[in-house]
C-alpha positions as CSV (number, residue, x, y, z in Angstrom):
1,X,25.6,-185.2,-66.8
2,X,23.3,-183.3,-69.3
3,X,24.7,-180.9,-71.0
4,X,23.9,-177.9,-73.0
5,X,25.0,-178.1,-76.8
6,X,26.7,-175.1,-78.4
7,X,26.2,-176.6,-82.1
8,X,24.9,-174.6,-84.5
9,X,21.5,-174.7,-86.0
10,X,23.0,-176.4,-89.1
11,X,24.9,-179.0,-87.1
12,X,22.3,-179.6,-84.6
13,X,19.9,-182.7,-85.2
14,X,16.3,-182.2,-85.2
15,X,14.9,-185.7,-85.5
16,X,15.9,-188.8,-83.7
17,X,16.0,-192.1,-85.2
18,X,15.1,-195.1,-83.3
19,X,15.2,-198.6,-85.1
20,X,12.6,-200.8,-83.5
21,X,11.7,-202.9,-86.1
22,X,13.6,-206.2,-84.3
23,X,12.2,-209.2,-83.0
24,X,14.4,-209.2,-79.8
25,X,15.4,-212.7,-80.5
26,X,17.9,-212.4,-77.9
27,X,15.5,-212.4,-75.2
28,X,12.6,-214.8,-76.3
29,X,10.3,-216.1,-75.4
30,X,9.3,-212.6,-73.3
31,X,9.9,-210.8,-76.2
32,X,7.3,-213.1,-78.5
33,X,4.5,-210.7,-77.3
34,X,5.9,-207.8,-75.5
35,X,8.5,-205.8,-77.6
36,X,11.6,-205.7,-76.1
37,X,11.9,-202.2,-75.9
38,X,9.2,-201.8,-73.9
39,X,10.7,-204.2,-70.7
40,X,11.0,-201.8,-68.2
41,X,14.6,-200.7,-66.4
42,X,12.7,-200.8,-62.7
43,X,9.7,-199.3,-64.0
44,X,10.6,-197.1,-66.9
45,X,10.5,-198.7,-70.6
46,X,13.5,-198.7,-72.1
47,X,12.1,-196.7,-75.3
48,X,11.0,-193.9,-72.9
49,X,14.2,-193.5,-71.7
50,X,16.0,-193.3,-75.0
51,X,13.2,-190.3,-75.8
52,X,14.2,-188.8,-72.3
53,X,17.8,-188.5,-73.7
54,X,16.5,-187.2,-77.2
55,X,14.8,-184.8,-75.3
56,X,17.5,-183.6,-73.5
57,X,19.9,-183.1,-76.2
58,X,17.5,-180.9,-78.3
59,X,15.3,-183.4,-80.8
60,X,11.8,-181.9,-81.4
61,X,10.9,-185.0,-82.9
62,X,11.3,-189.0,-82.2
63,X,11.1,-191.2,-85.3
64,X,10.7,-194.9,-84.4
65,X,10.9,-197.3,-87.0
66,X,8.4,-200.1,-86.3
67,X,7.3,-203.5,-87.8
68,X,3.8,-203.9,-88.1
69,X,4.4,-206.4,-85.0
70,X,5.7,-203.5,-82.5
71,X,2.5,-201.3,-82.3
72,X,3.1,-201.6,-78.9
73,X,6.1,-199.2,-78.8
74,X,3.8,-196.5,-80.4
75,X,1.1,-197.3,-78.0
76,X,3.3,-196.3,-75.4
77,X,3.4,-192.7,-76.5
78,X,-0.3,-192.1,-76.8
79,X,-2.4,-190.6,-74.3
80,X,-4.9,-193.1,-72.3
81,X,-7.6,-191.1,-70.7
82,X,-9.6,-193.9,-69.1
83,X,-6.3,-195.1,-67.4
84,X,-5.3,-191.4,-66.4
85,X,-9.3,-190.6,-65.4
86,X,-9.0,-193.6,-63.1
87,X,-5.7,-192.6,-61.3
88,X,-6.9,-189.4,-60.8
89,X,-10.5,-190.2,-59.5
90,X,-8.4,-192.1,-56.9
91,X,-6.0,-189.6,-56.1
92,X,-2.8,-191.6,-57.4
93,X,-1.3,-188.2,-58.4
94,X,2.5,-189.7,-58.7
95,X,1.5,-192.5,-61.0
96,X,-0.9,-190.4,-62.9
97,X,2.7,-188.2,-63.2
98,X,4.2,-191.4,-64.8
99,X,1.5,-192.5,-67.1
100,X,1.6,-189.1,-68.3
101,X,5.4,-188.6,-68.8
102,X,5.8,-190.0,-72.1
103,X,3.3,-188.5,-74.1
104,X,4.7,-185.1,-73.0
105,X,8.1,-185.5,-73.7
106,X,8.3,-185.1,-77.6
107,X,6.6,-185.6,-81.0
108,X,6.5,-189.5,-81.8
109,X,5.9,-190.6,-85.2
110,X,5.5,-193.8,-86.3
111,X,7.9,-195.1,-89.7
112,X,7.7,-198.5,-90.6
113,X,10.1,-200.7,-92.1
114,X,7.9,-203.6,-93.9
115,X,10.8,-206.0,-94.2
116,X,14.3,-206.2,-92.0
117,X,16.2,-205.3,-94.3
118,X,19.4,-204.3,-91.8
119,X,20.1,-201.3,-89.8
120,X,20.8,-199.0,-92.5
121,X,17.5,-199.9,-94.2
122,X,15.8,-199.2,-91.4
123,X,17.6,-195.7,-91.4
124,X,16.8,-194.7,-94.8
125,X,13.1,-195.2,-94.0
126,X,13.3,-192.2,-92.3
127,X,14.3,-189.7,-94.9
128,X,10.8,-188.6,-96.4
129,X,10.2,-187.7,-93.1
130,X,12.7,-185.1,-93.0
131,X,12.0,-181.3,-93.4
132,X,14.5,-180.0,-96.9
133,X,16.7,-178.0,-94.2
134,X,17.3,-181.1,-91.6
135,X,21.1,-181.4,-92.4
136,X,21.6,-183.8,-89.7
137,X,19.8,-186.8,-87.9
138,X,20.5,-188.3,-84.4
139,X,20.2,-192.3,-84.6
140,X,19.7,-193.9,-80.7
141,X,20.2,-197.3,-80.8
142,X,17.5,-198.8,-78.2
143,X,19.4,-201.5,-76.9
144,X,22.2,-199.4,-75.7
145,X,21.8,-197.3,-72.6
146,X,24.6,-195.0,-72.8
147,X,24.8,-193.0,-69.3
148,X,24.8,-189.9,-67.9
149,X,22.7,-188.4,-70.9
150,X,24.6,-185.7,-72.4
151,X,26.9,-187.2,-75.3
152,X,24.6,-186.4,-78.0
153,X,25.1,-182.6,-77.1
154,X,28.9,-183.2,-76.9
155,X,28.9,-185.2,-80.5
156,X,26.5,-182.3,-82.0
157,X,29.3,-180.2,-80.5
158,X,32.2,-181.6,-82.5
159,X,30.1,-181.4,-86.1
160,X,29.6,-178.4,-85.4
161,X,33.7,-178.0,-84.7
162,X,34.7,-180.3,-87.3
163,X,31.7,-181.3,-90.2
164,X,30.4,-184.4,-91.0
165,X,29.2,-186.8,-89.1
166,X,30.1,-188.3,-85.6
167,X,29.8,-191.5,-83.4
168,X,29.8,-192.7,-80.1
169,X,33.0,-195.0,-78.9
170,X,33.8,-196.6,-75.3
171,X,36.8,-198.0,-74.0
172,X,36.7,-202.1,-73.6
173,X,39.5,-204.3,-72.3
174,X,41.1,-206.0,-75.3
175,X,40.5,-209.5,-74.8
176,X,36.8,-208.3,-75.5
177,X,36.8,-206.8,-78.6
178,X,35.7,-209.4,-80.4
179,X,32.2,-209.0,-79.6
180,X,32.1,-205.5,-80.5
181,X,32.4,-203.1,-83.8
182,X,35.8,-201.8,-83.1
183,X,37.0,-197.7,-85.0
184,X,40.7,-197.7,-86.6
185,X,41.3,-194.0,-85.1
186,X,43.8,-191.3,-84.9
187,X,44.3,-188.7,-82.4
188,X,43.3,-185.1,-82.9
189,X,44.0,-182.0,-80.8
190,X,41.3,-183.2,-77.9
191,X,42.0,-186.1,-76.0
192,X,38.0,-187.0,-75.6
193,X,37.8,-186.9,-80.0
194,X,39.7,-189.3,-82.7
195,X,39.4,-188.7,-86.2
196,X,37.7,-192.4,-87.9
197,X,39.7,-193.8,-90.4
198,X,37.4,-197.1,-90.7
199,X,35.8,-199.7,-88.5
200,X,36.4,-203.2,-88.1
201,X,33.2,-206.0,-87.1
202,X,34.5,-208.3,-84.5
203,X,37.8,-208.3,-84.6
204,X,40.1,-210.9,-82.9
205,X,41.9,-209.4,-80.2
206,X,45.4,-209.3,-82.0
207,X,44.0,-208.2,-84.9
208,X,42.0,-204.9,-83.5
209,X,43.3,-201.2,-84.5
210,X,42.0,-200.5,-80.9
211,X,40.1,-200.6,-78.3
212,X,37.5,-198.3,-79.1
213,X,34.4,-200.2,-79.6
214,X,31.1,-198.9,-81.1
215,X,28.3,-197.6,-78.7
216,X,24.5,-196.9,-80.7
217,X,24.7,-193.4,-80.7
218,X,25.3,-191.7,-84.0
219,X,25.0,-187.9,-85.2
220,X,25.0,-188.3,-88.6
221,X,25.2,-185.6,-92.0
222,X,22.3,-186.3,-94.2
223,X,24.5,-187.4,-97.2
224,X,24.1,-190.7,-95.2
225,X,21.0,-190.9,-96.9
226,X,22.6,-191.0,-100.4
227,X,25.3,-193.7,-99.1
228,X,22.9,-195.7,-98.3
229,X,21.4,-195.7,-101.8
230,X,24.6,-196.5,-103.1
231,X,25.9,-199.4,-101.1
232,X,25.9,-202.9,-101.8
233,X,23.7,-205.0,-99.9
234,X,25.0,-207.8,-97.6
235,X,23.9,-210.9,-96.5
236,X,20.2,-211.8,-96.8
237,X,20.0,-208.4,-98.4
238,X,20.6,-206.4,-95.4
239,X,21.6,-202.7,-95.5
240,X,24.5,-201.9,-93.1
241,X,25.1,-198.4,-91.7
242,X,28.6,-199.0,-91.1
243,X,29.1,-200.0,-94.7
244,X,27.3,-196.3,-95.9
245,X,29.8,-194.4,-93.1
246,X,33.0,-196.4,-94.6
247,X,31.9,-195.1,-98.1
248,X,32.1,-191.7,-96.8
249,X,34.8,-192.0,-95.0
250,X,36.7,-193.2,-98.5
251,X,35.1,-190.3,-100.5
252,X,36.8,-187.9,-98.0
253,X,33.8,-187.0,-95.4
254,X,34.8,-186.7,-91.8
255,X,33.7,-188.8,-89.5
256,X,35.0,-188.7,-85.7
257,X,33.9,-190.5,-82.5
258,X,34.0,-189.2,-79.2
259,X,35.0,-191.2,-76.4
260,X,32.3,-192.0,-73.9
261,X,34.1,-192.0,-70.3
262,X,30.6,-192.9,-68.3
263,X,28.8,-195.9,-68.5
264,X,26.8,-198.0,-71.2
265,X,24.1,-201.1,-70.8
266,X,23.1,-203.3,-73.4
267,X,19.5,-203.8,-72.9
268,X,19.0,-206.4,-75.9
269,X,20.1,-209.5,-73.7
270,X,19.3,-210.6,-70.5
271,X,22.5,-210.2,-68.9
272,X,23.3,-206.8,-69.5
273,X,19.4,-205.6,-69.0
274,X,19.4,-207.0,-65.8
275,X,22.8,-205.3,-64.6
276,X,20.9,-201.7,-65.8
277,X,17.7,-202.5,-63.7
278,X,20.3,-203.1,-60.7
279,X,22.2,-200.0,-61.6
280,X,18.9,-197.7,-61.8
281,X,17.2,-199.2,-58.4
282,X,20.6,-198.5,-56.6
283,X,20.1,-194.6,-57.8
284,X,16.4,-194.7,-56.3
285,X,15.6,-194.4,-52.8
286,X,12.5,-196.2,-53.3
287,X,14.8,-199.3,-53.7
288,X,18.1,-198.5,-53.1
289,X,18.6,-199.4,-49.0
290,X,16.1,-202.7,-49.3
291,X,18.3,-203.7,-52.5
292,X,22.0,-203.0,-51.1
293,X,20.8,-205.2,-48.0
294,X,19.4,-208.1,-49.8
295,X,22.1,-208.1,-52.5
296,X,24.7,-208.2,-49.3
297,X,23.0,-211.1,-47.8
298,X,22.6,-212.9,-50.9
299,X,26.4,-212.5,-52.4
300,X,27.3,-213.6,-49.0
301,X,26.0,-216.9,-49.1
């Protein structure tokens, strides 16, 4: 359930960053012309759900990192007077409310990433958009739908109490750790909060330092931008956000994870996307009963 953060203004982020310049190759050919962030979870594009989460966490601005071919993502947050006027004239009040919802959620700014040079490079593009007094940012990966909303508020509270940067983790079955970035952690006085000692990308099950995998939510201290300037580019000249975080850990910057005990859907691949659509539809009174009946019959056959 959504929660209200008690974090101080110094630890609370005002800008939420959404890296959305990727090609969406796991969803081709659908994403050849339609950005994956606009694929609907039932009837709401994934990017709108991300904006809703950021808004509920207290963000005042959404910085969407796009490329030249992803301009449709920004268009979703623009007013459409012709469409709105038509719906209003026809008395389609419910649809009108849905159409007006995204433009009214949060201030949205377009930040261009001219070259696909990694997640760290995408985040780095936002630095010039921040106010001098903004000491933290949130980063929400649009492929990850983390439910229920509220984890960003918890992460801000942990930053207020412990300083540094805070990431989100979820428990995975040991046999599945090789699909994720996995945290090396030590316990704190809070069982839901772990101190991060390092991170291993896609380890073999026998080599994994824990069963805590990274979810796509970050509350990062502004020092992340300095670290991104100092890390060495990897394959293809890409700057990886995890490399910058590892550098900060080595330099004594406190990094913690909040272990999320809710659900997570991967909207970036068809299998995860289908699960998200079914999950949301089952929670929607307009579709739930019919869908349950159909699923029971389909699975029974």
